[in-house]
GUSEGU-930813 format. One record per residue: residue number from 1; x, y, z of N, C-alpha, C, CB in turn. Coordinates in steps of 0.02 Angstrom, whole numbers, plus 32768, in hexadecimal, padded with zeros to 4 digits. Glycine has a CB too. Example, Ala and Ser with C-alpha at 12.3 -4.5 7.8 and 13.67 -1.06 7.14 Angstrom:
2
pos,n.X,n.Y,n.Z,ca.X,ca.Y,ca.Z,c.X,c.Y,c.Z,cb.X,cb.Y,cb.Z
1,8294,7EE4,8186,8267,7F1F,8186,8294,7F5B,8186,8235,7F20,81C4
2,8282,7F90,8162,82AC,7FCB,8165,8285,8002,818A,82C0,7FE2,811E
***
This chain:
254
pos,n.X,n.Y,n.Z,ca.X,ca.Y,ca.Z,c.X,c.Y,c.Z,cb.X,cb.Y,cb.Z
1,F253,08AE,E05D,F27F,08C6,E08C,F2B1,08C0,E073,F282,08AF,E0C4
2,F2F2,0902,E081,F32F,0919,E065,F34D,08E4,E09C,F345,0973,E064
3,F386,08BF,E06D,F3B7,089B,E0AA,F400,089D,E086,F39E,083D,E0C1
4,F415,08A7,E0BA,F464,08B7,E0B9,F493,0883,E0DF,F472,0900,E0DC
5,F4B1,085C,E0A5,F4E9,0826,E0C3,F532,0828,E0C1,F4E2,07EC,E0A5
6,F54F,0829,E0E9,F582,0829,E10C,F5AD,07E4,E10B,F56C,083C,E14A
7,F5F3,0802,E0DE,F61E,07B8,E0CC,F650,07B0,E11B,F661,07C4,E06F
8,F66F,076F,E10F,F6A8,0760,E148,F6F0,0780,E125,F6B1,06FF,E15B
9,F705,0768,E157,F751,078E,E147,F775,076C,E107,F78B,0783,E18E
10,F76E,0726,E0F9,F785,0707,E0D7,F760,06FB,E08F,F791,06D8,E0FB
11,F71D,0725,E0A1,F701,0727,E048,F6F6,0760,E03F,F6BC,0700,E02E
12,F6F2,075D,E001,F6EB,07B0,DFD1,F6AB,07B2,DFDA,F700,07B9,DF74
13,F689,07F5,DFC9,F63C,0801,DFCD,F624,07E5,DF86,F625,0857,DFD8
14,F640,07D0,DF4B,F622,07A1,DF13,F5FE,0771,DF39,F658,077D,DEE2
15,F631,074C,DF5C,F611,06F9,DF8B,F5D6,0702,DFA0,F637,06DE,DFD6
16,F5AE,0737,DFAF,F578,0747,DFE1,F541,074D,DF96,F588,079B,E01F
17,F55D,075D,DF64,F523,0755,DF29,F4FE,0718,DF2B,F53F,0757,DEE1
18,F52B,06DD,DF3D,F4DD,069B,DF3C,F4B9,068C,DF63,F4E1,065A,DF35
19,F4B0,06C7,DF8F,F47F,06B6,DFC3,F442,06FC,DFAA,F4A9,06BA,E023
20,F44A,0713,DF81,F442,0742,DF4B,F415,0734,DF0D,F480,074F,DF34
21,F450,0721,DF01,F440,0706,DEA1,F41B,06C0,DE93,F494,06F7,DE72
22,F41E,0688,DEC8,F42E,0646,DECE,F471,062C,DE99,F3E8,0620,DEBE
23,F44C,05F4,DE90,F491,05D7,DE6A,F479,058A,DE4C,F4DD,05CE,DEA9
24,F48A,057F,DE13,F476,054C,DDE0,F446,0534,DDDF,F492,0520,DDD9
25,F3FD,0575,DDE1,F3B9,056A,DDE8,F38C,0572,DE31,F3B5,052A,DDCF
26,F3B5,056C,DE5B,F3AE,0567,DE97,F39D,05BA,DEA7,F3EE,0542,DEB7
27,F36B,05C4,DECF,F363,0618,DED0,F386,0624,DF18,F306,0639,DECE
28,F36A,0672,DF10,F3B5,0684,DF4C,F37A,06AF,DF62,F419,06B4,DF2F
29,F399,06FA,DF81,F36A,0725,DFB0,F33D,0744,DF79,F394,0764,DFE3
30,F35A,0761,DF40,F33C,077C,DF02,F2EF,0768,DF12,F35F,0759,DEB7
31,F2F4,0717,DEFB,F2AF,06EF,DEEF,F27F,070E,DF0E,F2AD,06A7,DF06
32,F298,0704,DF59,F265,070D,DF90,F23E,074A,DF8D,F284,070C,DFCF
33,F26B,0788,DF5A,F24E,07B8,DF60,F271,07EF,DF80,F21B,07A8,DF78
34,F2AD,07D9,DFB6,F2C7,080D,DFCB,F30A,083E,DFA8,F2D4,07F6,E003
35,F2F6,0870,DF9E,F333,08A4,DF95,F388,089F,DFAC,F31A,08DE,DFBB
36,F3A8,0882,DF83,F3D6,0888,DFB9,F42A,08B4,DFB0,F3E0,083B,DFC9
37,F44F,08AC,DFC7,F480,08CC,DFB7,F4B9,08C1,DFF9,F467,0914,DFA5
38,F4F7,08C6,DFE3,F527,08A8,E001,F55F,08D0,E016,F538,087A,DFDD
39,F56C,08EA,E063,F5A5,0903,E073,F5D9,08FB,E064,F5AC,0900,E09A
40,F602,0929,E053,F646,0913,E02F,F676,08F9,E069,F66D,0957,E004
41,F6A4,08CA,E04A,F6CF,08A1,E07C,F711,08BA,E085,F6D7,085A,E066
42,F73F,08A5,E0C4,F777,08D3,E0C5,F79C,08B6,E107,F75F,0927,E0C8
43,F7E0,08C6,E10C,F80A,08AD,E12A,F818,08E1,E178,F843,08A3,E0F4
44,F7E2,0910,E19D,F7E1,093A,E1C1,F7CE,08FB,E1FD,F7B2,097B,E1AC
45,F7E8,091F,E245,F7E0,08F8,E287,F791,08FA,E290,F80C,091D,E2CC
46,F773,08D8,E2B1,F721,08E1,E2BE,F70A,08FB,E2BF,F702,08DB,E2DA
47,F730,091F,E2F3,F712,0960,E317,F713,0999,E2D1,F74D,097E,E366
48,F72F,09AF,E2B5,F749,09DD,E28B,F714,09BC,E244,F7AA,09D8,E286
49,F705,0985,E23B,F6EB,0977,E201,F68F,097E,E225,F70F,0921,E1DE
50,F684,0976,E26C,F640,0981,E27B,F62C,09D8,E27B,F632,095B,E2C5
51,F677,0A01,E27E,F65B,0A4F,E267,F65B,0A4C,E21D,F690,0A97,E281
52,F673,0A40,E1F8,F674,0A36,E1BB,F62A,0A15,E199,F6B0,0A0D,E1B3
53,F617,09F4,E1C2,F5B4,09DB,E1A2,F591,09FA,E1B7,F589,0997,E1B3
54,F5AA,0A28,E1F5,F582,0A60,E20A,F56E,0A9D,E1D7,F5A7,0A7B,E241
55,F5B3,0A9C,E1B8,F5AA,0ACD,E17B,F591,0AD5,E132,F5D7,0AD9,E172
56,F5A4,0A87,E118,F56C,0A65,E0FF,F51E,0A6D,E0F7,F572,0A3B,E119
57,F524,0A5D,E13F,F4C2,0A71,E144,F4C2,0AB1,E137,F490,0A68,E195
58,F4E1,0ADC,E157,F4ED,0B1F,E14E,F4C4,0B39,E0F6,F54B,0B27,E156
59,F4F6,0B22,E0C8,F4F4,0B26,E089,F4C9,0B10,E06F,F51B,0B16,E070
60,F4A1,0AD2,E07F,F46F,0A9E,E06B,F426,0ABF,E07E,F47D,0A52,E095
61,F433,0AEF,E0C5,F3EE,0B01,E0BA,F3E1,0B59,E09E,F3C9,0AF1,E107
62,F436,0B73,E088,F41E,0BB9,E068,F3F8,0B9B,E022,F468,0BF5,E055
63,F419,0B4C,DFFF,F407,0B40,DFD2,F39E,0B1C,DFC7,F447,0B19,DFC5
64,F3A4,0B0A,E002,F36D,0ADB,DFEA,F354,0AEB,E042,F386,0A78,DFC4
65,F328,0B22,E04E,F307,0B15,E097,F2D9,0AEA,E0A5,F2EC,0B47,E0B0
66,F2A7,0AF2,E066,F27B,0ACE,E084,F28D,0A80,E084,F23E,0ADD,E066
67,F2C5,0A65,E07B,F2D5,0A24,E089,F2BE,0A13,E0C9,F318,0A18,E082
68,F2E4,0A3F,E0FE,F2F4,0A3D,E142,F2AB,0A23,E16B,F310,0A8C,E158
69,F2B5,09FC,E1A8,F2E0,09D7,E1AD,F2F2,099D,E193,F2E0,09D5,E1D3
70,F331,0983,E190,F34D,0950,E16F,F34D,0913,E187,F383,095C,E164
71,F35E,08D2,E166,F38C,0898,E18F,F3CB,088E,E185,F379,0859,E186
72,F3F3,087C,E18B,F446,0872,E194,F43E,0827,E1B0,F475,08B2,E1D3
73,F481,07FB,E167,F47C,07BC,E168,F4CE,07B8,E173,F455,0798,E126
74,F4E1,07A0,E1AA,F526,07AB,E1A5,F55B,076A,E1BB,F532,07EA,E1D1
75,F57D,075A,E17D,F5A4,0709,E175,F5DD,070C,E193,F5B7,06ED,E129
76,F5F4,06DE,E1C4,F62C,06E6,E1F5,F651,071D,E20F,F653,06C9,E1E3
77,F679,073D,E20E,F699,0770,E211,F662,07A9,E206,F6D1,076C,E1E2
78,F63F,07AA,E1EE,F60E,07D0,E1D0,F5D0,07DF,E206,F5F7,07AA,E18F
79,F5BA,07A5,E229,F58E,0789,E257,F5A1,07BE,E2A4,F59F,072A,E25D
80,F5E2,07CB,E2AB,F5F6,07F5,E2DE,F5E0,082C,E2C9,F639,07F8,E2ED
81,F5EF,0849,E2A1,F5E5,088E,E281,F5A7,08A0,E278,F602,0895,E243
82,F56F,0877,E26E,F530,0891,E26F,F51A,0892,E2C0,F4FF,0863,E23F
83,F529,0854,E2D0,F512,0862,E324,F536,088E,E345,F518,0825,E353
84,F570,08A5,E32A,F5AB,08DF,E35E,F583,0927,E333,F62B,08D3,E347
85,F564,0921,E303,F535,0961,E2F2,F511,098A,E325,F4FF,094C,E2C9
86,F4EA,094D,E33C,F4A1,095F,E36D,F4DD,0965,E3A9,F44E,0911,E379
87,F50B,094B,E3C4,F545,0954,E40E,F550,0998,E3F9,F59C,091D,E417
88,F569,09A6,E3D0,F592,09F2,E3CC,F567,0A27,E3C2,F5C7,09F9,E390
89,F521,0A12,E3A8,F4EF,0A4C,E397,F4AC,0A3F,E3A1,F4F3,0A60,E355
90,F4AA,0A58,E3E9,F472,0A27,E3FD,F431,0A75,E3E8,F47B,09FE,E46D
91,F447,0AA4,E3DC,F41E,0AE7,E3CC,F409,0AC9,E37D,F457,0B40,E3CF
92,F429,0AB2,E35A,F40C,0A95,E308,F3DD,0A55,E30E,F454,0A77,E2D2
93,F3D6,0A3C,E348,F3C7,09F2,E33E,F37C,09EF,E31D,F3CB,09C7,E38A
94,F35E,0A13,E324,F323,0A2B,E2E6,F322,0A18,E2AB,F320,0A6A,E2D5
95,F354,0A22,E2A3,F376,0A05,E24F,F369,09ED,E21E,F398,09E1,E249
96,F374,09A0,E261,F382,096C,E24F,F34C,0938,E261,F3BE,0962,E265
97,F31C,0927,E22F,F2E9,08FC,E24B,F309,08B8,E275,F2B9,08E4,E20B
98,F32E,08A4,E244,F335,0851,E262,F385,0846,E248,F2F0,0809,E235
99,F3AF,0817,E278,F406,081C,E278,F3F9,07D4,E26E,F43F,083A,E2C6
100,F412,07A0,E244,F42A,0762,E244,F470,0760,E21E,F3F7,0736,E225
101,F480,0737,E248,F4C8,071A,E23F,F4C2,06D0,E229,F4F5,071E,E286
102,F500,06BF,E20A,F50D,0675,E1E2,F552,0667,E20D,F51A,0678,E17A
103,F556,0628,E226,F593,061B,E235,F5D6,065E,E25F,F5A3,0601,E1EE
104,F5A8,0681,E282,F5CB,06C3,E2A4,F5FC,06A9,E2DB,F590,06FB,E2C9
105,F638,06AF,E2F6,F64E,06B3,E321,F64A,06CE,E36C,F668,06BB,E30A
106,F613,06C2,E377,F5EC,06F7,E3AF,F62D,06DE,E3E4,F583,06E0,E3CF
107,F636,06BB,E40A,F670,06BB,E443,F6B9,06A4,E423,F65A,0681,E485
108,F6C7,06B9,E3F1,F6FC,06BB,E3E9,F709,0672,E3BA,F71C,06C6,E42C
109,F757,066A,E3AA,F77E,0636,E391,F7B9,0623,E3C1,F797,0649,E34F
110,F7CF,05D6,E3D8,F803,05E0,E3F8,F838,05F1,E3C2,F810,05A9,E424
111,F834,060E,E3B4,F879,0620,E375,F8A9,05FC,E36E,F8A2,065B,E37B
112,F8D4,05D6,E3B3,F90D,05C4,E39F,F8ED,056A,E37F,F94C,05CE,E3E7
113,F8AB,0565,E37B,F8C0,0519,E368,F8B6,0519,E316,F88A,04D9,E391
114,F896,054F,E319,F8A6,055A,E2B4,F8B9,0579,E2AD,F880,0564,E27B
115,F8EC,05A3,E2B5,F927,05D0,E2AF,F93A,05B8,E26A,F964,05C9,E2EC
116,F947,0585,E252,F963,0580,E20A,F92A,0571,E1CD,F99B,0540,E20A
117,F8FA,0560,E1FB,F8DC,057D,E1B2,F8B4,05D3,E1B3,F897,053C,E199
118,F8AA,05F5,E1F4,F8AE,0647,E1F2,F8E1,065A,E1C7,F8BE,066A,E239
119,F922,0649,E1B9,F952,065C,E18B,F94E,0668,E146,F979,0636,E18F
120,F948,0604,E148,F926,05F2,E0FB,F8DC,0635,E0E2,F8F8,058C,E109
121,F8C2,0649,E112,F887,0671,E0FA,F898,06B5,E0ED,F850,0670,E129
122,F8CE,06C6,E106,F8ED,070D,E101,F8CD,0736,E125,F8F1,072A,E0C1
123,F8B0,0720,E165,F89C,075A,E18B,F8DA,077C,E1BE,F85C,0741,E1B7
124,F8BF,07B4,E1B3,F8E9,07E1,E1E3,F8FB,07D9,E224,F8D0,0813,E1E9
125,F91D,07DC,E22C,F93D,07DF,E286,F91B,07F9,E2A6,F97C,0800,E29D
126,F90C,083E,E2B1,F8CD,086E,E2CE,F89B,0836,E2C1,F8BA,08C1,E2A1
127,F88F,0828,E292,F848,0809,E28A,F845,07C6,E2C2,F83B,07EE,E231
128,F86E,07A1,E2BB,F87F,0768,E2EE,F877,0778,E33A,F8C9,0753,E2E4
129,F897,07A2,E322,F896,07C0,E371,F850,07C1,E39C,F8AC,0811,E36F
130,F832,07E4,E35C,F7E4,07FB,E389,F7AD,07D8,E384,F7C6,083B,E376
131,F7C8,0791,E357,F79F,075C,E34E,F7B9,0725,E387,F7A3,0743,E300
132,F7F3,0720,E3C0,F7FE,06F1,E3DA,F7C3,06F0,E41F,F84A,06F2,E3E3
133,F7C3,06C1,E440,F78D,06CD,E468,F799,06F5,E4A3,F773,0694,E479
134,F7D5,0710,E4BA,F7DB,0738,E4EB,F7ED,076E,E4D9,F7FB,0727,E515
135,F7D2,079B,E49F,F7E8,07DB,E48D,F7B4,0803,E4B2,F7ED,07E7,E43E
136,F7E9,0852,E4C2,F7B9,086A,E4C0,F787,088E,E4AC,F7BE,086F,E4CF
137,F78B,0882,E44D,F748,088E,E42B,F70C,086D,E444,F74D,087C,E3E7
138,F71A,080F,E455,F6E2,07F5,E47B,F6CE,07F7,E4AE,F6DE,07CD,E47B
139,F6FD,0826,E4CD,F6DD,082D,E523,F6A6,0865,E51B,F720,084D,E568
140,F6B2,0898,E4F6,F683,08D6,E4D4,F648,08C1,E4C1,F69F,08F8,E495
141,F64B,088A,E495,F61E,088B,E474,F5EA,0861,E497,F630,087C,E438
142,F5FD,0823,E4C2,F5D6,07F7,E4E4,F5CC,0807,E52C,F5F1,07BA,E4DD
143,F5ED,0849,E543,F5E4,0868,E584,F606,082F,E5BB,F58D,087A,E591
144,F621,07F6,E59A,F647,07B6,E5CE,F67C,07AD,E5B5,F628,076C,E5D6
145,F694,0777,E5D2,F6DC,0750,E5C9,F6C2,071D,E5CC,F71A,0755,E5F9
146,F701,06E1,E5CD,F705,06B4,E5F6,F72F,0687,E60F,F6E8,069F,E5EB
147,F726,0633,E60D,F743,0614,E636,F75C,05D4,E600,F714,0606,E677
148,F793,05B9,E61D,F7AD,056F,E5F2,F798,0543,E621,F806,055F,E5DE
149,F777,0518,E608,F765,04DA,E629,F75F,049F,E5F0,F71E,04E5,E652
150,F776,0471,E60B,F787,0433,E5EC,F773,0402,E5BE,F78C,0419,E60C
151,F77A,03DB,E59E,F75E,03C0,E575,F771,0384,E574,F760,03DB,E545
152,F74C,033D,E542,F75E,030A,E54C,F7B3,02EA,E52E,F725,02EF,E536
153,F7CD,0325,E4F3,F7EC,0329,E4D6,F825,0359,E509,F7CC,0336,E49C
154,F85A,0322,E522,F885,034D,E556,F8BD,0377,E537,F8A7,031D,E58B
155,F8C9,036B,E502,F8F3,0396,E4CD,F8B0,03DE,E4CE,F902,035F,E469
156,F875,03EF,E4E0,F865,0421,E4C0,F835,043D,E4F1,F84E,0414,E47C
157,F820,0484,E501,F7F3,049C,E537,F7AD,04C0,E517,F81E,04D4,E567
158,F789,04D8,E535,F750,04F1,E514,F746,0531,E51E,F71A,04D3,E524
159,F73D,0575,E52A,F732,0593,E537,F6E3,05AA,E53A,F758,05A3,E524
160,F6C8,05B9,E58E,F68F,05C4,E5A9,F67B,0612,E5B0,F691,05A1,E5E6
161,F647,0628,E58B,F63D,066E,E5CA,F63A,066D,E5F6,F614,0693,E5D3
162,F64C,0697,E620,F63F,0691,E666,F601,06A6,E692,F66E,06AF,E67D
163,F5D0,06DC,E662,F588,06E5,E683,F56F,06E7,E640,F575,072D,E6BA
164,F539,0712,E63E,F4F1,070D,E612,F520,073E,E5DC,F494,0735,E63D
165,F51B,0740,E5A7,F548,076F,E573,F506,079B,E551,F57D,0739,E52E
166,F519,07D5,E544,F4FB,0817,E516,F4D5,07E9,E4CA,F552,085C,E4F8
167,F4A3,07DF,E4BD,F48C,07CF,E47F,F476,0801,E44B,F45C,07A8,E48A
168,F44B,081D,E45A,F429,0855,E430,F3E9,087E,E454,F40C,0830,E3EC
169,F3E9,08B1,E448,F3C5,08DD,E46C,F38B,08C4,E472,F3C1,0919,E455
170,F369,08CB,E4B3,F31D,08B2,E4B7,F2F3,08AE,E492,F2FD,08C9,E4D5
171,F2C7,0894,E472,F297,088B,E44F,F2A9,087E,E3F9,F26F,08C3,E461
172,F2EA,088E,E3FC,F2FF,0887,E3B4,F30D,0842,E392,F33A,08AB,E3AC
173,F2ED,0826,E34C,F2F3,0806,E33E,F338,07E9,E310,F2C5,080C,E338
174,F348,07B0,E33F,F381,0791,E31B,F3A0,073D,E321,F3B7,07BF,E330
175,F3B1,071E,E2E7,F3B0,06E0,E2DA,F405,06C6,E2CF,F37E,06D7,E29C
176,F428,068B,E2E9,F44F,0680,E2E5,F45E,0647,E2BF,F45A,0687,E30F
177,F461,0639,E27F,F459,05E2,E264,F4AD,05CE,E260,F428,05D5,E1FF
178,F4A7,0594,E280,F4E6,056C,E283,F508,052F,E258,F4E1,0555,E2B8
179,F51A,0513,E258,F536,04DE,E234,F54A,04AD,E252,F561,04ED,E213
180,F543,0460,E254,F565,0427,E288,F56F,03FD,E255,F537,0404,E2CA
181,F5AF,03FF,E240,F5CE,03B7,E222,F5A7,0374,E255,F636,03B7,E22D
182,F5C2,034A,E229,F5AB,0309,E24F,F5DB,02EF,E26D,F590,02D6,E229
183,F5C8,02DD,E2AE,F5ED,02C6,E2F7,F617,0308,E315,F62B,027E,E2EA
184,F603,0341,E2EE,F62F,0384,E30E,F5F0,03AF,E324,F668,03B5,E2CF
185,F609,03C3,E351,F5DE,041E,E367,F611,0448,E34B,F5D2,043C,E3CD
186,F621,0442,E321,F624,0480,E2E9,F60B,0497,E298,F65E,0483,E2E2
187,F617,04B6,E283,F61B,04B1,E245,F65C,04B0,E21C,F5F8,04DB,E235
188,F699,048B,E23A,F6C0,049E,E22E,F6FC,04BC,E22E,F6B2,04A0,E228
189,F6D6,04FB,E23E,F70E,052F,E26B,F6EA,0555,E2A9,F72F,0574,E234
190,F6B6,055D,E2A2,F690,056B,E2E3,F65B,0555,E2F7,F684,059F,E2EB
191,F675,0558,E344,F63F,0521,E364,F5F6,053B,E363,F650,050E,E3B5
192,F5BA,050E,E37D,F579,051F,E367,F56F,054A,E3B1,F540,04D7,E352
193,F598,053F,E3F4,F590,0564,E415,F5AC,05BA,E40A,F5A2,0541,E442
194,F5D4,05B5,E3DF,F5FE,05F7,E3D3,F5CC,0604,E3B2,F648,05FE,E3B2
195,F5A7,05FB,E37C,F572,0610,E354,F53F,062C,E35D,F560,05F0,E33C
196,F52B,0608,E3A4,F4E4,060B,E3C9,F505,065E,E415,F4CC,0593,E3F9
197,F52E,0667,E41E,F537,067B,E446,F52B,0638,E47A,F517,06B5,E444
198,F53E,0605,E48A,F520,05DD,E4B6,F4F1,05CC,E4C2,F527,05E3,E4D8
199,F4D0,05D5,E48C,F480,05C7,E487,F454,05F4,E49A,F46A,0592,E4AB
200,F462,0637,E4A3,F455,068D,E4D9,F433,069D,E490,F4B5,06D5,E500
201,F43E,06A2,E44A,F422,06B7,E417,F3E4,068E,E3F4,F454,06C0,E3F2
202,F3AF,0698,E3CA,F37C,067C,E3B2,F3A7,0656,E374,F33D,06B3,E3A2
203,F39E,05FB,E389,F3C9,05D8,E357,F3A3,05B8,E321,F3F3,05A4,E377
204,F3D8,05A4,E2ED,F3B1,0575,E2A7,F3FD,0558,E29A,F383,05AD,E250
205,F3F3,050C,E2A3,F434,04E4,E294,F431,04BA,E26C,F44F,04C5,E2C3
206,F452,04B5,E22F,F447,0486,E20B,F492,044A,E1FC,F42A,04AE,E1CE
207,F46A,0415,E20B,F49C,03DD,E231,F4A8,03AF,E1DE,F466,039F,E287
208,F4F7,03BF,E1C5,F4D7,0395,E196,F529,0378,E18E,F4A5,03BD,E14D
209,F557,034F,E168,F58F,0331,E163,F5BD,0377,E12D,F57F,02D8,E13F
210,F589,0396,E102,F5AB,03D2,E0D9,F5A4,042E,E0F0,F588,03C7,E08B
211,F575,0428,E127,F560,045B,E14E,F5B0,0478,E159,F530,0441,E195
212,F5D2,0487,E137,F62F,04A9,E12E,F612,04F2,E14D,F65F,04B3,E0BD
213,F640,0512,E151,F649,0550,E156,F66C,057B,E132,F657,0556,E181
214,F696,056C,E118,F6C8,05A4,E110,F6A9,05BA,E0B2,F730,0580,E11D
215,F693,058C,E087,F691,059A,E052,F623,059A,E046,F6CD,055D,E029
216,F60A,058D,E069,F5C2,05A5,E055,F5A2,0555,E058,F5BC,05D5,DFFC
217,F5D8,0533,E05D,F5BA,04F5,E023,F5AC,050C,DFD4,F567,04D7,E040
218,F5C0,0538,DFCD,F5A5,0567,DF7D,F5E7,0562,DF61,F586,05C9,DF81
219,F613,0595,DF70,F63F,05A2,DF53,F690,0594,DF54,F632,05CD,DF57
220,F6B1,056D,DF38,F702,055B,DF38,F718,0595,DF42,F725,053B,DEF6
221,F75B,055C,DF5E,F773,0597,DFA4,F7AD,056B,DFB3,F733,05A5,DFF7
222,F7F1,056F,DF91,F820,053C,DF93,F83D,051C,DFD6,F852,0556,DF72
223,F82B,0560,E000,F852,055A,E042,F81A,0534,E061,F86B,05A5,E06B
224,F7DA,0538,E065,F7A2,050E,E082,F7B7,04CD,E05C,F74F,052B,E072
225,F7C1,04B1,E021,F7CB,0472,E01F,F81B,0454,E02F,F7B2,0463,DFDD
226,F84D,0475,E033,F87A,0458,E04C,F887,0453,E07C,F89B,045E,E03D
227,F870,0486,E0B1,F85E,0492,E0F3,F83D,0456,E104,F834,04CF,E0FE
228,F7F8,045B,E104,F7B7,0420,E11E,F7A3,0401,E0F5,F777,0434,E139
229,F7AE,0402,E0AF,F78B,03BC,E07B,F749,03E6,E063,F76F,0360,E0B0
230,F73C,042B,E07C,F705,043F,E058,F6F5,044D,E01A,F6F7,0464,E069
231,F6B9,042C,E006,F6BB,043C,DFBB,F68B,046F,DFA4,F6AF,03FF,DF94
232,F679,0479,DF71,F64D,04A5,DF4F,F614,0477,DF39,F670,04CB,DF11
233,F5DC,048E,DF70,F59C,0468,DF3D,F55B,048F,DF58,F58F,0402,DF4A
234,F525,0484,DF4D,F4EA,04AD,DF55,F4BB,0481,DF8D,F4C3,04B9,DF06
235,F4E1,045A,DFBB,F4B8,0438,DFF5,F4AD,045A,E01B,F4CE,0408,E014
236,F4C4,049A,E029,F4A8,04B6,E074,F496,0506,E062,F4EF,04B0,E0BD
237,F4B6,0529,E03C,F4A8,055A,E041,F459,0594,E03E,F4D0,055C,E023
238,F43F,0558,DFFA,F3EC,0568,E00C,F3C7,0562,E03E,F3C6,054A,DFEE
239,F3ED,052B,E069,F3BF,0520,E0C0,F3C7,0557,E0E0,F3DD,04E3,E0FC
240,F3FC,0584,E0CB,F3FF,05AA,E0ED,F3CC,05DF,E0E1,F436,05B7,E0EE
241,F3D6,05F8,E09B,F3AA,0624,E07C,F34E,062B,E081,F3BD,0614,E03C
242,F345,05F4,E089,F30F,05CB,E0AD,F2F4,05DF,E0DC,F31E,0595,E0C1
243,F31D,05CA,E100,F32F,05D9,E166,F324,062E,E161,F3A6,05C0,E18F
244,F33E,065E,E14A,F340,069C,E15C,F2F0,06A9,E11F,F39C,06C8,E14B
245,F2F9,069F,E0F5,F29D,06C0,E0D3,F26A,06AA,E111,F274,0688,E074
246,F273,065F,E133,F226,066A,E146,F22F,0690,E18B,F1F4,061D,E14E
247,F28F,069C,E1A9,F289,06C4,E1DB,F26D,0705,E1CE,F2C1,06C9,E1F5
248,F26B,073D,E19D,F268,0772,E194,F22C,0779,E17A,F297,0788,E179
249,F203,0748,E168,F1BA,074A,E162,F18E,0735,E19B,F1A8,0722,E12D
250,F1BA,0731,E1C1,F195,0724,E224,F16D,06E8,E210,F14D,0776,E254
251,F18B,06B1,E1F8,F17E,0663,E1FC,F1C0,063B,E213,F166,0647,E1B1
252,F19B,0617,E24C,F1BD,05EC,E262,F21F,05C8,E22E,F177,05B9,E268
253,F22B,05C3,E251,F276,0599,E241,F292,056C,E25E,F2A8,05B8,E241
254,F276,0535,E29B,F27C,050E,E29D,F255,04D7,E283,F287,0516,E2C0
***
């Protein structure tokens, strides 16, 4: 199966090669027999990037018509792009055999809580605006908005969807992979309920003290190290590869 990987906003395209080629003798998706390519990263707004992804698939289809339908893997905001493609181009859903997300902010980020981190990551304001929980982009993508609800911390509130969201087209194979750090309901950046669209998407949860979001657990990132203390290691990413391989083969991921 042909697999297209979509990087997040703070990751360049080469970072996704970890999933494809492996690292330190640990297998990536290529060793499982998948033919992988990477959609080039960019700094355009999310809706624009979805259209650019559609153009990318047009080019891929011209070069490799026999490769379709393909599978897509979106990391972080890249997960909003591959799911957003299904929303924006319903007539082309047949081109995609399966949609997989890793740490995707499907219900957005409470951007003012991590504003300094987002600035360190050099994420453009227009992209931060798209990622905000109440953004017009997420209203379009999910078909619903939300309301603020209190938490045990009086200084913070949580955004909760106000009705059942749109997920993917009926019958489409999808999987949301989320990380959960010790004693947290997030991977350090994305909450589990955001990554799983409040548990409306089929999900696989990796609970580990190093299930961090920013560097896939494998790629050194100075922002991730300074901002969150996340280190580069081989503890997590290969577990994501194994989950993806099982899912694409039609096997259980639980």
